[in-house]
C-alpha positions as CSV (number, residue, x, y, z in Angstrom):
1,X,20.3,17.7,-7.5
2,X,17.1,17.1,-5.7
3,X,15.2,14.3,-6.6
4,X,11.4,13.6,-6.5
5,X,9.7,11.8,-4.1
6,X,6.1,10.5,-3.0
7,X,4.9,11.0,0.7
8,X,1.9,9.2,2.0
9,X,-0.2,10.3,5.1
10,X,-2.0,7.0,6.7
11,X,-5.4,8.1,8.4
12,X,-6.3,4.8,10.6
13,X,-10.1,6.2,10.9
14,X,-13.4,5.3,9.6
15,X,-16.9,5.4,10.7
16,X,-17.5,1.6,10.4
17,X,-14.7,-0.9,9.1
18,X,-16.4,-2.6,5.7
19,X,-16.5,-6.9,5.8
20,X,-13.5,-7.3,3.9
21,X,-11.1,-4.9,5.0
22,X,-8.3,-6.3,6.9
23,X,-6.0,-3.0,6.9
24,X,-5.2,-1.2,10.2
25,X,-7.9,1.4,10.9
26,X,-9.8,2.5,14.3
27,X,-13.9,2.4,13.5
28,X,-16.6,4.7,15.4
29,X,-16.2,6.7,18.6
30,X,-13.6,5.4,20.0
31,X,-11.4,5.8,16.8
32,X,-13.1,9.8,16.8
33,X,-12.0,10.1,20.3
34,X,-8.6,9.5,19.2
35,X,-8.3,11.9,16.5
36,X,-7.2,15.2,18.3
37,X,-4.4,13.4,19.8
38,X,-3.5,11.9,16.5
39,X,-3.6,15.0,14.3
40,X,-1.0,16.7,17.2
41,X,1.3,13.9,16.8
42,X,1.3,13.8,12.4
43,X,1.9,17.4,12.4
44,X,4.6,17.4,14.7
45,X,6.2,14.3,12.8
46,X,5.9,16.6,9.7
47,X,7.6,19.4,11.1
48,X,10.5,17.0,12.6
49,X,11.1,15.8,9.4
50,X,11.4,18.8,7.5
51,X,15.0,19.1,7.0
52,X,15.0,15.6,5.3
53,X,11.8,16.7,3.1
54,X,13.3,20.1,2.3
55,X,16.4,17.7,0.4
56,X,13.1,16.3,-2.4
57,X,10.8,17.7,-4.5
58,X,7.4,16.6,-3.6
59,X,5.3,15.7,-6.4
60,X,2.7,13.6,-4.8
61,X,0.8,13.3,-1.7
62,X,-1.4,10.6,-1.1
63,X,-4.1,10.2,1.9
64,X,-5.0,6.6,2.3
65,X,-6.7,5.0,5.1
66,X,-8.9,4.3,7.0
67,X,-11.5,6.7,6.0
68,X,-10.0,10.1,5.2
69,X,-13.1,12.0,4.9
70,X,-14.3,10.5,7.7
71,X,-11.5,12.4,9.5
72,X,-12.6,15.7,8.5
73,X,-11.5,18.3,5.4
74,X,-9.8,20.7,8.0
75,X,-7.9,18.4,9.5
76,X,-6.4,17.0,6.3
77,X,-6.0,20.7,5.0
78,X,-4.1,21.1,8.1
79,X,-1.7,18.6,7.0
80,X,-1.5,19.2,3.6
81,X,-0.3,23.3,4.7
82,X,2.4,21.6,7.4
83,X,3.8,19.6,4.3
84,X,3.9,23.0,1.9
85,X,5.8,24.6,4.7
86,X,8.6,22.9,4.4
87,X,9.0,24.2,1.2
88,X,9.5,21.1,-0.8
89,X,5.8,20.7,-2.5
90,X,5.5,21.5,-6.0
91,X,3.1,23.4,-8.0
92,X,1.9,20.7,-10.2
93,X,1.9,18.1,-7.2
94,X,-1.0,15.8,-7.9
95,X,-2.5,15.7,-4.3
96,X,-4.9,13.1,-3.7
97,X,-7.6,12.1,-1.0
98,X,-9.3,8.7,-0.4
99,X,-13.2,9.9,0.6
100,X,-16.4,8.1,1.2
101,X,-19.8,8.8,-0.2
102,X,-21.3,9.0,3.5
103,X,-18.2,10.8,4.9
104,X,-18.0,14.1,2.2
105,X,-20.2,17.4,1.6
106,X,-19.6,19.8,-1.5
107,X,-18.8,22.2,1.0
108,X,-15.3,19.8,2.2
109,X,-14.8,19.0,-1.2
110,X,-14.8,22.9,-2.3
111,X,-12.6,23.6,0.6
112,X,-10.0,20.9,0.2
113,X,-9.9,22.0,-3.8
114,X,-8.8,25.8,-2.7
115,X,-6.8,24.4,-0.3
116,X,-4.7,22.4,-3.3
117,X,-6.2,19.0,-3.0
118,X,-6.4,17.6,-6.7
119,X,-7.2,14.4,-7.4
120,X,-10.1,12.5,-5.6
121,X,-10.3,9.0,-5.2
122,X,-14.1,8.1,-4.1
123,X,-14.6,4.7,-3.2
124,X,-17.6,2.9,-4.9
125,X,-17.2,-0.1,-5.2
126,X,-21.0,-1.3,-6.2
127,X,-23.7,0.1,-7.7
128,X,-26.0,-2.6,-5.9
129,X,-27.5,-1.1,-3.1
130,X,-28.2,-4.2,-1.3
131,X,-24.6,-5.4,-2.2
132,X,-23.3,-2.5,-0.8
133,X,-25.1,-3.3,2.6
134,X,-23.7,-6.8,2.0
135,X,-20.1,-5.4,2.5
136,X,-20.7,-3.5,4.9
137,X,-20.7,0.5,2.9
138,X,-22.6,2.9,4.9
139,X,-23.4,4.8,1.5
140,X,-26.1,4.1,-1.9
141,X,-25.3,4.8,-5.0
142,X,-27.3,7.9,-5.4
143,X,-24.9,9.3,-2.7
144,X,-21.7,8.0,-5.0
145,X,-23.0,10.0,-8.3
146,X,-24.1,13.2,-5.9
147,X,-20.3,12.8,-4.9
148,X,-19.0,12.9,-8.4
149,X,-21.4,15.5,-9.3
150,X,-20.2,17.5,-6.2
151,X,-16.4,16.7,-7.1
152,X,-17.2,18.5,-9.6
153,X,-18.8,21.6,-9.1
154,X,-15.7,22.2,-6.4
155,X,-13.5,21.8,-9.2
156,X,-11.6,18.5,-9.3
157,X,-11.0,17.8,-12.8
158,X,-8.6,14.1,-11.9
159,X,-11.7,11.9,-10.1
160,X,-10.9,7.9,-9.5
161,X,-13.6,5.9,-8.2
162,X,-13.0,2.4,-6.4
163,X,-15.2,-0.8,-7.5
164,X,-15.2,-4.1,-6.1
165,X,-16.0,-8.0,-8.0
166,X,-16.3,-11.3,-6.4
167,X,-18.6,-10.0,-4.2
168,X,-21.2,-12.6,-2.4
169,X,-23.4,-13.1,-4.6
170,X,-22.6,-11.3,-7.1
171,X,-23.1,-12.3,-10.3
172,X,-21.4,-11.0,-13.7
173,X,-24.9,-9.4,-15.1
174,X,-24.8,-7.5,-11.6
175,X,-20.8,-6.9,-12.5
176,X,-21.9,-5.7,-15.8
177,X,-24.2,-3.3,-14.4
178,X,-22.1,-1.6,-12.1
179,X,-19.3,-1.4,-14.7
180,X,-22.0,0.7,-16.8
181,X,-23.1,3.1,-14.2
182,X,-19.7,3.4,-12.7
183,X,-18.9,4.8,-16.3
184,X,-21.8,6.8,-17.1
185,X,-20.3,9.2,-14.1
186,X,-17.3,9.8,-16.5
187,X,-14.7,9.7,-13.8
188,X,-11.4,10.1,-14.6
189,X,-9.9,7.0,-13.4
190,X,-11.8,3.4,-12.3
191,X,-9.9,1.0,-9.7
192,X,-11.6,-2.9,-10.0
193,X,-10.5,-5.2,-7.3
194,X,-10.7,-8.4,-6.5
195,X,-12.5,-9.9,-3.6
196,X,-9.6,-11.5,-0.9
197,X,-11.4,-13.1,1.8
198,X,-8.9,-12.6,4.3
199,X,-8.5,-14.2,8.1
200,X,-10.3,-12.1,10.7
201,X,-12.5,-10.1,8.4
202,X,-16.4,-10.6,8.5
203,X,-16.7,-11.9,5.1
204,X,-14.4,-14.9,5.7
205,X,-17.3,-16.7,6.7
206,X,-17.7,-17.0,3.3
207,X,-14.8,-19.2,2.4
208,X,-15.6,-21.5,0.3
209,X,-19.4,-21.3,-0.1
210,X,-21.0,-21.5,-3.1
211,X,-22.4,-17.1,-2.1
212,X,-18.9,-16.1,-2.9
213,X,-17.9,-16.4,-7.2
214,X,-15.8,-19.0,-8.2
215,X,-12.4,-18.6,-9.3
216,X,-13.8,-19.2,-13.7
217,X,-16.5,-16.6,-12.5
218,X,-14.1,-13.9,-11.4
219,X,-12.3,-14.6,-14.2
220,X,-14.6,-13.7,-16.2
221,X,-16.2,-10.8,-14.5
222,X,-12.1,-9.4,-15.0
223,X,-11.9,-10.1,-18.2
224,X,-15.3,-8.4,-18.6
225,X,-14.2,-5.5,-17.0
226,X,-11.0,-5.2,-19.0
227,X,-13.0,-5.1,-22.7
228,X,-15.6,-2.7,-21.0
229,X,-13.8,-0.4,-19.7
230,X,-11.8,-0.2,-23.5
231,X,-14.6,-0.1,-25.2
232,X,-15.8,3.4,-22.7
233,X,-12.1,4.8,-23.2
234,X,-10.0,3.6,-20.4
235,X,-7.1,2.4,-21.2
236,X,-5.3,-0.6,-18.5
237,X,-2.1,0.2,-17.2
238,X,-2.4,-1.8,-13.9
239,X,-3.5,-5.2,-13.7
240,X,-6.2,-3.6,-11.5
241,X,-6.1,-0.3,-12.8
242,X,-7.5,1.8,-15.7
243,X,-7.0,5.4,-16.8
244,X,-8.6,8.4,-19.5
245,X,-5.1,9.2,-21.2
246,X,-2.7,10.9,-18.6
247,X,-5.1,10.8,-15.9
248,X,-2.9,7.2,-14.4
249,X,-1.9,7.6,-10.6
250,X,1.7,9.2,-10.4
251,X,1.4,8.3,-6.8
252,X,0.8,4.5,-7.5
253,X,2.9,4.9,-10.0
254,X,6.0,5.2,-7.7
255,X,5.5,1.9,-6.8
256,X,5.3,0.1,-9.1
257,X,8.2,2.0,-10.3
258,X,10.3,1.1,-7.5
259,X,10.5,4.7,-6.6
260,X,11.1,6.9,-3.5
261,X,7.9,7.3,-0.7
262,X,8.1,8.8,2.8
263,X,5.1,8.0,4.9
264,X,3.3,9.3,8.3
265,X,1.1,8.1,10.3
266,X,0.5,4.6,11.7
267,X,1.6,1.3,10.4
268,X,2.8,3.3,6.9
269,X,5.3,1.8,5.7
270,X,8.4,4.4,3.5
271,X,10.9,3.8,0.9
272,X,14.5,6.0,0.5
273,X,17.7,5.3,-0.3
274,X,17.9,2.1,-0.5
275,X,16.1,1.7,3.3
276,X,12.4,0.0,3.5
277,X,11.0,0.8,7.1
278,X,7.5,0.9,8.9
279,X,6.3,2.8,11.9
280,X,3.9,0.7,14.5
281,X,0.8,-0.5,13.9
282,X,-1.3,1.7,16.7
283,X,-2.5,4.6,16.7
284,X,-2.6,5.6,20.3
285,X,1.0,4.4,20.7
286,X,2.0,6.4,17.2
287,X,0.3,9.6,18.8
288,X,2.2,9.1,22.3
289,X,5.9,7.9,21.1
290,X,5.6,10.8,18.8
291,X,4.9,13.1,21.8
292,X,7.1,12.1,23.6
293,X,10.1,11.5,21.2
294,X,10.4,7.6,21.5
295,X,11.3,6.0,18.6
296,X,8.2,5.3,15.9
297,X,9.6,2.2,13.7
298,X,8.3,-0.9,13.8
299,X,11.0,-2.6,11.2
300,X,14.0,-1.6,9.2
301,X,14.8,-3.8,5.9
302,X,18.1,-2.6,3.6
303,X,16.9,-3.5,0.3
304,X,20.0,-5.2,-1.4
305,X,20.6,-5.0,-5.6
306,X,19.3,-8.1,-6.2
307,X,16.6,-7.9,-4.0
308,X,15.5,-4.2,-5.7
309,X,15.4,-6.3,-9.1
310,X,13.4,-8.8,-7.6
311,X,11.0,-5.8,-6.9
312,X,11.4,-5.1,-10.0
313,X,10.1,-7.4,-11.9
314,X,7.9,-8.4,-9.7
315,X,6.2,-4.7,-9.5
316,X,6.8,-4.4,-13.5
317,X,5.1,-7.3,-14.9
318,X,1.9,-5.8,-12.7
319,X,1.5,-3.3,-15.2
320,X,1.2,-2.8,-18.7
321,X,4.2,-0.7,-19.4
322,X,6.3,-4.1,-18.0
323,X,9.5,-4.9,-18.1
324,X,13.2,-5.1,-19.9
325,X,16.2,-6.6,-20.0
326,X,18.1,-2.9,-20.0
327,X,15.9,-1.8,-17.2
328,X,16.7,-4.8,-15.0
329,X,20.6,-5.3,-15.7
330,X,21.0,-1.7,-14.6
331,X,19.4,-2.6,-11.8
332,X,21.6,-5.9,-11.0
333,X,24.0,-6.6,-13.6
334,X,22.7,-10.6,-14.0
335,X,22.0,-12.8,-17.1
336,X,18.2,-12.1,-18.4
337,X,18.5,-15.4,-20.3
338,X,16.5,-17.5,-18.1
339,X,13.6,-15.1,-17.0
340,X,13.2,-14.3,-20.9
341,X,12.8,-17.6,-21.3
342,X,10.2,-18.0,-18.8
343,X,8.4,-15.1,-20.8
344,X,8.6,-16.5,-23.8
345,X,6.9,-19.5,-22.9
346,X,4.1,-17.2,-21.6
347,X,3.7,-15.7,-24.9
348,X,3.5,-18.7,-26.8
349,X,-0.1,-19.5,-24.4
350,X,-1.1,-15.9,-24.9
351,X,-0.6,-14.6,-21.3
352,X,2.7,-12.1,-22.0
353,X,3.5,-9.9,-25.2
354,X,6.7,-8.5,-26.0
355,X,6.6,-5.1,-27.8
356,X,10.6,-4.3,-28.9
357,X,12.5,-4.5,-25.9
358,X,9.5,-4.4,-23.5
359,X,7.5,-7.9,-21.7
360,X,4.4,-7.1,-20.3
361,X,1.7,-9.8,-19.6
362,X,-1.8,-10.0,-21.4
363,X,-5.5,-9.5,-19.7
364,X,-5.0,-13.4,-19.2
365,X,-1.8,-13.0,-18.0
366,X,-2.5,-10.9,-15.6
367,X,-5.2,-13.2,-14.2
368,X,-2.5,-16.0,-13.0
369,X,0.1,-13.1,-12.3
370,X,1.0,-14.8,-9.0
371,X,1.7,-17.6,-10.7
372,X,3.7,-16.4,-13.7
373,X,5.6,-13.7,-10.9
374,X,6.3,-16.4,-8.8
375,X,8.3,-18.9,-12.0
376,X,10.4,-15.3,-12.9
377,X,11.5,-14.5,-9.4
378,X,12.5,-18.6,-9.4
379,X,14.4,-17.9,-12.7
380,X,16.2,-15.2,-11.3
381,X,17.5,-17.3,-8.3
382,X,18.0,-20.2,-11.1
383,X,20.4,-17.3,-13.1
384,X,22.2,-16.8,-9.9
385,X,23.0,-20.3,-8.8
386,X,24.2,-20.8,-12.6
387,X,26.4,-17.8,-11.8
388,X,27.7,-19.0,-8.8
389,X,28.6,-22.0,-9.9
390,X,30.8,-20.6,-12.7
391,X,33.3,-18.8,-9.7
392,X,36.5,-19.6,-9.2
393,X,37.4,-21.3,-6.2
394,X,39.2,-18.5,-4.6
395,X,36.1,-15.9,-4.9
396,X,34.6,-16.8,-1.7
397,X,33.4,-13.9,-0.6
398,X,30.6,-13.6,-3.1
399,X,29.8,-17.1,-2.9
400,X,29.3,-16.1,1.0
401,X,27.0,-13.2,0.2
402,X,24.8,-15.2,-2.6
403,X,23.5,-16.8,1.1
404,X,22.2,-13.1,2.3
405,X,19.5,-13.0,-0.3
406,X,18.3,-16.7,-1.5
407,X,15.4,-15.9,0.3
408,X,12.9,-19.2,-0.3
409,X,10.0,-17.9,-2.2
410,X,6.4,-19.0,-1.1
411,X,5.3,-22.3,-3.3
412,X,3.7,-21.6,-6.3
413,X,1.9,-24.0,-8.6
414,X,3.5,-25.7,-11.4
415,X,4.2,-23.4,-13.7
416,X,3.1,-26.1,-16.3
417,X,-0.5,-26.2,-15.3
418,X,-1.6,-22.4,-16.3
C-alpha cells in the first residue's frame, strides 16, 4: 500500500541575503547567473527519481529558500509540472511557495495559482519600514499589504505570513503594532519567529549589546503574540506557528510528526525509510554532479528506533498536540516513567499540561522548551541505563548495542532553575 510523502524543493537564491540569515543561499547577480544550470539539474534530478516517487502519494510540496519568488514563477511552475508528471501528486496536495513582496507580482501569483499552487508563505517580518531596512529586507510594509491583496485576487485561499520579534531596537509596542497590522491583513496562518543571532551574519555584531531586546523583553513579546493572536482567532499549534482552524501547515506538520519527506536541491535534507540524508551545500557543484551523474549526497544517517523516539519527544513537544506514552512506546518499547516524572514537575510549575493521555507544553513552557526537552531526553537516557543494569549477564549483545546510541546531549542548564 502506498504511503503519503512530502516533497521539499530548495531554491538557494535571493536578491540579497537578509542580515539575520544563516541558511545556505547565493545572492544577487552571482546567483542569478547560476539559475539556468541549477534549474536543469533540478528537473533531471526529479526525472531520475520518478521511479522512487511513484511508490508514494505526494500530498504536500514546499518550495523554500532562499527566495523562490526571486527564482521566477515560470521556473517554479516547470518544477511542479515535473513532479506532477510522475503521476504521484494528489489533487488535494498542499503546494506552498515562499515569496517576498519585492520579487513577486500579481501576474506571477495568477500563473502559479492556475498551475496548482494553493498556498503562499509571504516574508513580511515587520510592519515598521525602518525595521525592515535595518534587517536587510528589500520591501516595505505597503508592498507586503499589496502582496496579500494580490494573492487573494489571484485565487489563493491559504495565505501565511512570517513575522519576527527581538529585532534590533524593537520595542514591545512596535511588536504589538506589527501583530495588529499583520492580523488586519486576515491571513490564514501566521508564523512568529524570535531573532537568532547566528555567527557570520550581519546582525551578529549586535550580540550582547543593548540594541537587541533582552531575554525578558523577548519573552514578553512572545507571550503577547500568543495572547493577541488568540484574540484575533489564530490557534497556536506549534511553538512559532498560529493558524485559523484547518489552515495548519500540512507540510511542516510532517517534520514535527516525524513523517517521511524527499527533497531536491543543494543543502536539502530528506527522511525516508528510517534513513536521513542531505545533499552537498553548493549549488554549482550540486548542478555539476547531477548533470554528470556523480553522487550528490553529502551525509547519510540511519535512524534507530531509539533515535526516532528521541525525535518524537523533541518534535512532539514543540506542538500543542504534544506527546503520549502510547505513541512513544509504539516507536520504542521502553518505560515512560522517568519522562512522565519530568513532565509532572513541569506541570506543577505551569510549564506543561496533561489532557487525557497527552502531554504538551504551555506558552510559558514553550519559552524554555530547549531546557525542558533537554531534561526529557536525559530522562530517556536514564531510563535506558536503568533497563541495561537489569539485564542478565548473558545479554551481552544488547548491552553492547546500547553504546551505539548513547550520544552525549548538549549541556542544558539545571532543570530546577527554570
